[in-house]
C-alpha positions as CSV (number, residue, x, y, z in Angstrom):
1,X,-0.1,-0.3,0.1
2,X,1.2,3.2,-0.9
3,X,1.5,6.3,1.1
4,X,-1.5,8.0,-0.2
5,X,-3.3,4.8,-0.9
6,X,-6.7,3.9,2.0
7,X,-6.8,-0.2,2.4
8,X,-9.3,-1.5,0.5
9,X,-12.1,-2.4,3.3
10,X,-14.2,-5.4,2.4
11,X,-18.1,-5.2,3.6
12,X,-19.7,-7.7,6.1
13,X,-21.1,-10.0,2.8
14,X,-17.2,-10.3,1.2
15,X,-15.6,-11.0,4.3
16,X,-18.3,-13.9,5.3
17,X,-17.4,-15.3,1.5
18,X,-13.7,-15.1,1.8
19,X,-14.0,-17.0,5.1
20,X,-16.7,-19.4,4.1
21,X,-19.0,-18.5,7.2
22,X,-22.2,-16.4,7.1
23,X,-22.4,-12.7,7.5
24,X,-24.2,-13.7,11.1
25,X,-21.2,-15.4,12.5
26,X,-19.0,-12.7,11.7
27,X,-21.4,-10.4,13.7
28,X,-21.6,-12.7,16.9
29,X,-17.9,-12.7,16.7
30,X,-18.1,-8.9,17.0
31,X,-20.4,-8.9,19.7
32,X,-18.5,-11.8,22.1
33,X,-15.0,-10.8,21.0
34,X,-14.4,-14.4,20.5
35,X,-12.0,-13.6,17.3
36,X,-9.2,-11.5,16.7
37,X,-10.4,-10.0,13.7
38,X,-10.1,-6.2,13.9
39,X,-13.1,-3.9,12.1
40,X,-14.2,-0.5,11.2
41,X,-17.5,1.0,12.4
42,X,-17.9,3.6,9.6
43,X,-21.3,4.9,10.9
44,X,-23.5,1.7,11.4
45,X,-21.8,0.0,8.6
46,X,-19.4,-2.5,9.3
47,X,-16.1,-2.7,7.2
48,X,-13.1,-5.4,7.3
49,X,-9.7,-4.3,6.3
50,X,-8.6,-7.0,3.4
51,X,-5.0,-7.0,5.2
52,X,-7.0,-7.8,8.3
53,X,-8.5,-10.4,6.4
54,X,-5.4,-11.9,5.1
55,X,-3.8,-11.6,8.6
56,X,-6.5,-13.2,10.6
57,X,-6.4,-16.2,7.8
58,X,-2.6,-16.3,8.0
59,X,-2.5,-16.5,12.3
60,X,-5.0,-19.5,11.7
61,X,-3.0,-21.6,9.3
62,X,-1.6,-24.7,11.0
63,X,0.7,-27.5,9.2
64,X,-0.7,-31.0,10.7
65,X,2.6,-33.2,10.6
66,X,1.6,-37.0,11.5
67,X,3.4,-38.7,14.1
68,X,6.2,-41.0,13.4
69,X,4.7,-44.5,13.3
């Protein structure tokens, strides 16, 4: 992101689609603080920074290594 570019803000629907969940799930996460996914309030609208969604996915990426037999 350049110095004079704004971050891309995703709608709740776009974010839900990217995370394979429902918008209601995102609302529940926001209300309960269940996850560390940052969001932006613009008036009554909720938006998510694209970079924050990608970082959220990165923090949850796991590699499972099968134990040696």
